[in-house]
C-alpha positions in Angstrom: -19.0 -10.5 2.5 -18.0 -10.5 -1.1 -16.3 -7.7 -3.0 -18.4 -5.9 -5.5 -16.4 -5.0 -8.6 -16.5 -1.6 -10.4 -19.5 -0.8 -12.7 -17.4 1.5 -14.8 -14.9 0.7 -17.6 -11.3 0.6 -16.3 -8.9 3.3 -17.6 -6.9 2.2 -20.7 -3.5 3.1 -19.3 -1.4 4.2 -16.3 -0.9 7.9 -15.9 -0.4 10.5 -13.3 -2.7 13.3 -14.6 -4.9 13.4 -11.5 -2.2 13.0 -8.9 -2.8 15.2 -5.8 0.0 15.9 -3.3 -0.6 16.8 0.3 2.4 18.2 2.2 2.7 17.0 5.8 5.1 18.2 8.5 8.9 17.7 8.7 9.4 17.1 5.0 6.8 14.3 4.6 4.1 14.2 1.9 1.4 12.0 0.5 0.3 11.6 -3.1 -3.1 10.2 -4.0 -4.4 9.3 -7.4 -8.0 7.9 -7.7 -8.9 5.1 -10.1 -5.2 4.7 -11.0 -4.8 1.0 -11.8 -6.2 -0.4 -15.0 -8.1 -3.7 -14.9 -8.5 -3.5 -11.2 -11.2 -6.1 -11.0 -9.1 -8.7 -12.9 -6.0 -7.9 -10.8 -8.0 -8.3 -7.6 -9.4 -11.7 -8.7 -6.0 -12.9 -9.8 -4.3 -11.9 -6.6 -7.0 -13.6 -4.4 -6.6 -16.8 -6.2 -2.9 -17.1 -7.1 -0.8 -15.3 -4.4 0.6 -17.8 -2.0 -0.9 -16.1 1.0 0.3 -17.1 4.4 -0.7 -16.3 8.0 1.9 -15.0 10.3 2.2 -15.1 14.1 4.1 -12.5 16.1 5.2 -12.1 19.7 3.4 -9.3 21.4 4.1 -8.5 25.0 4.0 -11.9 26.8 2.2 -14.0 24.1 2.3 -15.0 20.5 -0.7 -13.7 18.4 -2.0 -14.1 14.9 -1.2 -11.2 12.5 -4.6 -9.9 11.5 -4.2 -10.2 7.7 -2.6 -12.5 5.2 0.7 -11.6 3.6 3.2 -12.4 0.8 6.2 -10.5 -0.5 7.6 -10.5 -4.0 11.3 -9.8 -3.9 13.4 -8.0 -6.5 13.5 -10.2 -9.6 10.4 -12.2 -8.7 7.6 -12.4 -11.3 4.5 -10.5 -10.2 1.1 -12.3 -10.2 -0.4 -10.0 -12.9 1.2 -8.1 -15.8 -0.6 -4.9 -14.9 1.4 -4.9 -11.7 4.6 -5.0 -13.7 3.3 -2.1 -15.7 2.4 -0.3 -12.5 5.9 -0.8 -10.9 7.6 0.4 -14.1 5.3 3.5 -14.3 5.9 4.4 -10.7 9.7 3.9 -11.1 9.7 6.3 -14.1 7.5 8.9 -12.6 9.2 9.1 -9.2 12.8 8.6 -10.4 13.7 12.4 -10.2 12.7 12.4 -6.5 13.4 8.9 -5.4 16.6 8.4 -7.4 16.1 4.6 -7.8 13.4 2.2 -9.0 10.7 0.4 -7.0 11.9 -3.2 -6.7 9.8 -5.2 -4.3 6.0 -5.7 -3.9 4.6 -6.6 -0.5 1.0 -7.8 -0.6 -1.5 -7.8 2.3 -4.9 -9.4 2.2 -7.5 -7.9 4.5 -10.3 -10.5 4.5 -12.9 -8.4 6.3 -13.1 -5.5 8.8 -11.4 -7.4 11.5 -8.1 -7.5 9.6 -6.0 -4.5 10.1 -2.4 -3.1 10.5 -1.3 -1.2 13.6 0.5 2.1 13.7 4.0 1.9 12.3 6.5 3.3 9.8 8.5 1.3 7.3 11.8 1.9 9.2 13.5 -1.5 8.9 16.5 -0.9 6.5 17.2 2.4 4.9 13.8 3.9 5.8 15.1 4.4 9.4 17.6 7.0 8.4 16.9 8.1 4.8 14.0 9.7 3.0 12.3 7.1 0.8 9.0 6.2 -0.8 6.3 3.5 -0.4 3.7 3.3 -3.1 0.5 1.4 -2.3 -2.2 0.2 -4.7 -5.5 -0.6 -3.0 -7.8 -3.2 -4.5 -11.2 -4.3 -3.2 -13.5 -2.7 -0.6 -12.6 0.8 0.6 -10.6 1.2 3.8 -9.1 4.1 5.6 -5.3 4.7 5.7 -4.7 6.8 8.7 -1.5 8.9 9.2 -0.2 10.7 12.3 3.0 12.5 13.3 5.4 10.5 15.4 5.3 12.0 18.9 1.8 13.5 18.7 -0.1 15.9 16.5 -3.2 16.0 14.3 -3.8 12.8 12.2 -5.3 12.6 8.8 -7.1 9.8 7.0 -7.2 8.8 3.3 -10.1 6.7 2.1 -8.6 4.3 -0.4 -11.0 2.8 -3.0 -10.7 0.1 -5.6 -7.7 0.8 -7.9 -6.5 3.9 -6.0 -2.9 4.8 -5.5 -1.3 6.4 -2.5 2.4 7.2 -2.3 4.1 8.2 1.0 7.3 10.1 0.4 9.9 12.4 1.8 10.5 11.8 5.5 7.1 10.1 5.9 8.3 6.7 7.1 10.6 8.3 9.7 8.5 11.2 11.0 5.0 9.9 10.5 3.2 6.6 11.2 0.4 4.9 9.3 -2.3 2.3 10.1 -5.3 0.6 8.6 -7.7 0.3 11.6 -10.3 -2.4 12.2 -13.9 -1.5 11.1 -17.3 -3.0 11.9 -18.1 -4.1 8.4 -15.9 -4.4 5.3 -15.4 -6.8 2.4 -12.1 -8.1 1.2 -9.3 -5.7 0.3 -5.7 -6.3 -1.0 -2.9 -3.7 -0.8 0.2 -4.0 -2.9 3.1 -2.0 -1.5 5.9 -1.2 -3.9 9.2 -0.3 -2.3 12.9 0.3 -3.2 15.5 -2.1 -2.2 16.2 -2.5 1.5 13.1 -0.7 2.7 10.6 -2.7 4.8 
C-alpha cells in the first residue's frame, strides 16, 4: 500500500498557535498540534529514500525476534536528513525551553511499513527519563496511526490519532508514570515517526 500525500498546501512556517494540551494523571501531560510540520510530503519522501534504515532483532523470552519496524537514530551533532527537521528541532527547543530547561538534541526515526509494524507498550526510561521529568516530541508522517497511552499500574487509557505532519509531545512525568504504544492494525500504509529527545533520554 502506498502513502497518499496531502491535497492541501503545506503551512508556510512552524508555529504553536493550535497546540492543545491534555493533562494526564500524576503530573503527566500530552500536547497535540495538527498539521504542524511544513512540507510534510517532501520530508516523508526524503526520509523513506535517504535514511539508512536498519532492521533490529531483540531477545524476547526464550527466542530472538525481529523488531516490527525499521529504525535509525541521529545523535547530537548529526546532520538531519531534511532541513525542515532542523527547523522543527530548533522550534521545539525554543518553545519548550521554559518547561524543559534544555534543547532537544537527538532524533530517533521509526519506519512503520504497514499495519503489521508496531511498537509495544513502553516508556522512554533508559537514561534520565527513569528518574526525571522530561519530554519526547514526535512528528508523524504518512498514514494515520493511533498512539495509545495508559497509566503504569492500570487505569483508563487514551488514544491520539496521529495524521500526516502532526506533532505530539509527551511531557511532565509521562515517561515514568505512563506507557505508550503504536498497536498493529489490519490495514495501514507506510508511516514514519521522528522522535526528538534531550540528551540521555531513550
